[in-house]
Steps between C-alpha positions, in 0.01 A plus 500: 500500500629408159789750538598349847488142343704603202760676733546214741515226228744696280731571796493142613561383145797748473667392822456131409669562163788664678559195716401213272565496123233415251557203281388459138353172392327374175159358570210374297185710501159469355426733203165553328517592140140600485536743793854593390649484852659267760239369736503537867485160678123560599409560142619142398265210544530135432494155652683449829808273449472356862443122514134416587392864466461589130287807586417658157499865613829516687662850488855562395611563864287261703236226465185594693405146532806342661664814613847430341700788383579477130729632228285572187741323281416178693137504393336282235305647205561867583240760421472884541239596763426820317442374135506120545761455239801276515805697616876434428786434730781749435837555657569833673740650747399589847671653803485302822599580854786271617317371806745211529751749620274555806444127565712482822360815653147399405539148651647643823190729517255213437674258742507751780157673447305174437593389851469841672172583322357148528426463137252227408615182327306611186706820478827334562443222240387749228801720570757233478325355188551825323864529601564146379313537167652837421174631357493841320204733575405857441421598867752774546292808530169357641612461871666842496147629509510412874776753547362762262152491656666574838670790329175633386382513862815656640832647373651328809430153347862386570424484872306194412682360199859560587474433868541117554639549855156635607247393243368138448324442163228233495335396162179288428427348171387189295764235421521612129666829611750352744805493282463864383519609868772261630724499189449784258414789743766427753766451212389844369553668828821308604641581159498870566751452780280714729357442844144394397233369731468140370200286563515316832189277500272377229155340539409288201159347411399220277230495227135432530429392140167509317458271192843350555667812383703791655298723254235507761676485826540673840795498730398345837 
């Protein structure tokens, strides 16, 4: 299974790079002197900067109380989740996929498919919010797992994933994952220039929260 996942993800990444150039951009990242490494977003904790939230255990990528997606450099009083020491903010170069180059094609897909697939209002609002805000996120390879797990089942996986004329893709998820499937994943597939089966319909659920936090929540 790992070999299939690696093969599909690597091939998709290669074809994307042929069609869409990578961009280099300097960004601020969190570095822990004690651990001697840059910290992944989920290894950073602090106080949520969102007005009227101020949750004191917000992660570097998302506040589990209010649900807002975060940048670790926006947080107050940073601490390393591993050693609890105070990390530094350091400048470092990163490679980014130039998704703005796909904006017109992506919006065409969203406009057409949100009507044809009867997307919920939650899905539409979350999708356009991401496009408007221009948020960066790391979900490039995660949704490729849908494709690679099909490849684990059959070597003829392209009959499902590269056959939009005969296959309709339906997906079901909580509202916190909408943008990864309506912006990031379609952009990845569109960016290769190949005839992929893109999601037609998405069913989105809201949270049932316990203790006023998304830390203990179910999608209902």
